[in-house]
N, C-alpha and C positions, 0 to 999 in steps of 0.2 A: 488309303495308302496313295492320294495325292501328295502330300510332303515326301515319300518314298523316292514318285516318281520326280520332284522337283530336285531331290539330292542327288539322283542318278543320273540328270543331264550335268548335274553341275561339276559329276564326278566323270562323265564320258567329256565334257570340254575337259576336263585334268589331261586326260588320257589322248587329246590332238582330234578328237571329234568335235569336228564344227555344227552346233546344235544352236540355228537360229529359232528365236520365238516363235514360229509359224512351225517350225518342223517339229518344234515339244508342243504343241498344241494338238497338231494331228499323230502325235506319238499317244497322247493322251487320251484322245476319243476311240483311236485304235484299239488300245487296253481296254478302254470301257467297253469293247464290244465283245472279244478275247476274255477276258477277265481276267485272275491271277489264279486260276487253279493249276494250270497245265503250265508247268514250267518252262517246258521246251518250246509250247505255244507263243507263248509270251517273250521268247527271246526271240525266236522270229518275227513277230510282231516287231520289236523293238530296231533290231537289223533291216528290215525293211523301210524301218520310217525313218529312220537317221541315217547308216551309213551310206555315204556315197563312193566308196571304192572299196576295193579291196584291203586295204589297209587300215580303211577303217572299223572295217567288220573284223577283223582279225582284233585290233585293240577293243571295239566293243563288248565282243565275244568275251574277251580275258574281264573285261571291265564286268561286264555282267553277273560273271561266276563269283567276281572279288566281291562285287557291291551285297548281290543277295545270299548272301553266307555271314553278312555281318549280322552282329545279332540283334539290331533296334528293327533290321528287315525281316529278317528268316522270321520272326515271332508276332510281326505286326496284326497279323492277321491270328481269330482267337486258334488256339490249338485243338487237335480235334481230342474228345476226351478218350480213355482208354477203355476201352471194352472190357480189360479181362479184370480191371476194378471195379468194387462194387460201385452199388449207384449212391451210398451214403457218403462214400471216400468222395467222389467228384463233387457232394455238392460242399464238401467243407473245405475245396480248396479253391473258394470262389475266387479269391485277390492273391493269386500265387507273388505277385511283384512286391505288393505293400507292407512293410510292414507295421505290426500291431502297435497300435497308439498306447496302449496301456495296457499294464501287469495281467499275470498271465494266473490263471485257477492256482490255490495254493495249493499242492499234492498233500494226501497225510502223513502224519510223517515228521519224521526229521533229518531221513536216509537220502539216497542221491536224490535227486530231483528227477521228475518224469518228463517227459516228452512237451507233455502239457505249459512247465515252468521255463520251457526253452522259447527262443525266438523264433520269429518263423525261417530267417536264414538257416541257423541250426538246425532246425525240423527239415529243411529242405535237403541238408548233405548230409544229415544220418539217413534219411530216408532217399536218397538216391534218387531225388524226383526230378526227373530230366527234362520233363515238361515245365515244371513250376519255373525248376532253373533258369530255362532257357528265356523265359517269361519276365523272370526277375533281371534279367541280364541285358533285356529287350527296354525294360523300363529305366534299369541304371543309365545305360546310354544315353536314350534320349532325355533323362532328367541331366546329365553332365553336356549334354549338346554336345556329343562326339563327333558328330558332322563337322563343326568348328576346326577339328584341329589342321594344324598348317606344317607345322616344324618338328622337327626330330626334338629336338630341346623340350618340348611341349608333353612328351610324353608320359613322364612322371605326373604334371598335374593331373591330367586327364586319366590317370588308373586309381589316381588317389581320388577325383571325382567318384566314378566308378564305384568304388570298394565304399565309399560315404554313405551314398545311394541305396546302395546293397542293403546297407545298416551291417556295415563288421565293428561298428562300436560296439553293437549290443553282441555280435559274438563273438568278441574277443572278452566280456565281462561274461557269458556263459562258458566261454572255453576255461577259465580261471576258476569256475565255482565247480564244473568235471572233475578237475585237475585234481582239486582235494577231493571231491568225492565218491567219483566212479573215474579211477584213472584210463580202464581200458577205453571206456567211450568218450575218453578225452583226446585218447590218442587218434582214433580213429575221425573224429572233431578237426584236430588239426592237420591231419594227411587232406582230409575233403579240404580243409582255408588251403592250405596250399596249393592245391589243385585249382579253388577257384581263383586265386590270386592269378596263378597261370595264366587262364584261361582269359579273365581281364585283361592281363600283357599282352596277350596275342590279338586280342577286339580292338585294341590303340594299335598294335603294329600294322594290322589291317586297315586300320582306319587311317592311319597316317600314308600308309602304301596308296590308297586309294582318295580320298581328299586334298593330303596335302604334296601330289606329285605335282600338280597346277604350279604349287607355289614354289616348288623347290627347284623345278625345268624353269621358270620365270629369272628365279635368282641365278639358276646356271651361267643361261645367256645372258645374262645382264651382265655378268661378268666376262663371257665370251668375247662380248661387243665391243667392250670397251678392251678386248687387251691386243699387244702388239699382234698382226696376223704369222708377221715373220717369226714370234716367239713360239708358237704353237705347237707344244708336245705333240708327239704320235699318236698319244691315248685321247688327244683333246680333237683333231681331224677331221674323224667322223664327226663328232658332234657340232663341230663348224661347220660341216660342211653341210648337214640339219639346218643349221641356223641360217645361214645362205639361200637354202631353197624357199624359207619359210618368209626372207626378204624381199627374192624374188616374188613370191606369190603376192605375198601384202604391196606389192608395187604393181602387179600385174592388176590385182582388184583395184588397185588407186584408178589407175590411168586408162585400163582396155574396158571400163564401165561408158556406156552410151552417158551425155551430160540429159539428164529429165527437164534441164533448162539452159536450151542454148540459147547462145547470144546472136542472135538472128541478124541483127543488124540494123540499118534502116529501109525503109518499105519504098520499096519499087514504083513508082506510082504509074509510069508507062506502062510495064508489063501487068499490074494490077487492070489497068484499065481495056488491055487488050484481052487480057482474060476474062473478062468481066463482059464482054460486050453484047454477050446474048441477055443479057438480062440489066440493057440500058445501062450499063456502066455500075449499075449497085455493086457495090463491091462483093460479094458473097466469098471469091475466092482472093487471097493475099497472095503477094509475091515481095518478098525480101531479097537485100542487096547481102545474101553471108559472106563471114570472111572466109578467103582464102588460107588454107591450113597447108603448111608441106607435109609426105607424106615424112616421117622422119628413116634416116639415114644413117648407120654408123659403122666407122672404120676404127676398130680396137688395134695398137700398136703394143704387145704384152715386151716387156723385157720378163725372158726366164733363166736369165744365166744366176749363179749361185745365192747371190744377195737378194735377191727379190723374187724368188722362184715360189716361193709358198703366197707369197701375195697375188701374183698372176693368179694363180692355178683358182683360189677364189673369184677373184677379178672375171674370170673367163667362164666361170659356173655362173657366175651373179647374170653377166650379159647376155649368153645363149640359155638364160633362164626367162628373158623379157619377149619372146618372140612374138607374143600377143600384141603387146606393145608398141614393139621395133619391128616394123614390115621386110627391112635388109638391114643384116648385120654380116661384116666380115673383119674377120678377126686373125692376128699374125702375130707371130710368137718369131722372137730374134733373141740369140746373144752375139753371136760372132758371125752370122749371116741372118737373113731374113725369110721365113715362110711361110705360105699360109695355111691356117690351121683349122678354116670353118666346117670344112666335110667331118673332119674327125671330130670336132664338139660335138657336131646334130647327129651323127650316125655312132657312134659310140657311146658307152656310159662317160660319165664325168671322170672316175680313176683309170678306166682304160685309156682313154680320150690324150689326159695327163700323162700317164705312163711312156706312150706312143709321142708324142710331140717333145719330152725331155731326151728321149731317146734320139731324136733327129739335132735338136739345138738348144737342148738346158744344157745348166750347170756348167757351161762355158763361161771365158771372159767376154763381158761386153762390149762389142764392137758398134757403138750407136753409127758410127760412120758410115761404115760397110753397111750395117742395113738399112739406112736411111738411104743407099744408092742400089740398093736392090730393090724396095718398092719406087723409086723414081724410074728405075727403068722400066719397071714390071706392069704396075699398079698406080701408080699416078693419076690415069686416066679415071680410077675406079671415085677420083675425087672432084665433085658438083658443089653447086652452092646449095645445094638442098644437104648437104652431109657434114655431120659431124664429128672430127677426129679425136680420137681419147688414146694418148702415150702412157702408158703406166710403165714406170720406170725410175731407176735414183736418179738418170744424166751422170752416171760414171763411167767417163771415157775410156779410162788406162792410159790415159794420157795420148790418143789418138786423136786423129783427126775427126772433131765434133761432127764437120758437114749440116753447122746451122744455116748455110745458105738452103739445104735442101726441105730442114723446117719452116723458113718462111715463106718459099714456094707451097707449100701442102698448107700453112696458115693463109695465102692468099686466096686459093682457088677454095677451100672449105668456108662452111658455112663459120664455124668454129671450130676452135684446137685448142681442145684439153687437156693441161699435160695432171697426171694424179702420181705424187710420189713417195713413196712408202718412209721415207726418212725425214728424221725430225729437220724442222725450217731451220734450225741452228748449223745445222752441218750444208747447208745448202752452198754451193759457190767455193769452199776449201777442199784443199787435195785435188784430187781427178774430176771435183764436181763439176759439170757445166750447165748447173739448174742456172744460174742468173742469166747467161748470154741465151739459151734456150725459153727463158723466161718471158724475152722482149719479145717474140712471135710468138705466144698465146693467148686467144682471150682469157683463159680460166686455167690457173694455177694452183692444186691444192693440196694437202700434205694428207695425204691417204695414208694411213698405218692402220687403222684398227676396220673392225666390220660396218662399226655406226658412221665414219667417218666415209668409209665404199658407200654406203646406203645415200646418206644423204648427197654423196656426188654425182649417185648415178640417177634418185631421184630430180636433182635438179635438171641434168640433161635430157632427162623423159619428158619433165613437166615441160620443157621450152618448145615444146609440140603440140603441146594440147589448145 
């Protein structure tokens, strides 16, 4: 069962449960204590040792039912003997999953073949020996390496492998012989064979659902990561939100963990000698000149006009998912005028917050000049030399006054001024785009049209504070 547990851990990771090597060792030790006899106890043990949240508990519970219903798992332990069967019959079924290597005893006479003339699989199907069939399915799944299935295009391959491992070739021969000599038995065997094929197909589909979910999700996420955010279809919005949350979690894990090996700087000799005066100057305790790091502060100005509203939605979700890394985040949204939306994003769920923001300032015609004026009058004092200002927008002013002078003032007061533009660089500066004028006052200017570009931009910003 150790191999089954390893496969279960892999399946659990595929449904989004984070299972570290240490956690898997703890789970195996716990399972070794409680055993496999009681399925409910086994389920509770794995939930307690692996799940860290309610979402993970639900995912792991569903994964447990699916995994332990797999034929290669459900019958990995020896099946209990059927008490109603005579002792002699139990001895005869010593290896139900193995196909006979040699021929069978010839039957007396030239009539219909007896049961002993048929292959092991045909005998099991005709006798409807469910324990033996289940064990044979488990052996076939293991022989076909069913846990290696990853994509739906592999279903036919693994189905064929399992049928071959069961002995489908010998079963076809038996069926042909019975068709000539005993049509009634042949009809029964044909129906049982069809049921067997269906069972194998169901087992393969179940394995694909269990083991192929991670690969399918990775492929889907890779497509989403490189898809233009402004063109995400409504049915993909929730998947993109989940992807943005995973990106935020990855950034938190990368930048919020304390460094095991910090840069301690140079030895502070004066403080070291003073600290060790009681020991005659022997440096039992050392003092180091540590490098000062600014506390990260971010001010985000997001254009939520119709052309870039979707990109701003995901950007604000990502920024406000990084509170463990960035201690002070203030967010503003604008189209015709600018308002602060920090409280909305912190107190409401993302969907409700964005609906509230859009109801107040969203989907209007963008007016960068008026929005910059609003910020200058009410919130310019929030910009300090420790602040990174991020502007997300396409810089299209609808031929209104761009007020680039205010942007220059913001850039002079801030540590950095970063502009993220969701438009293609080829469109910058054409039509009513003021991107070329604005870019002269920015520290960093980037195209940010996909989730991957958004992740890289935010990662570089947060990394500058480490």
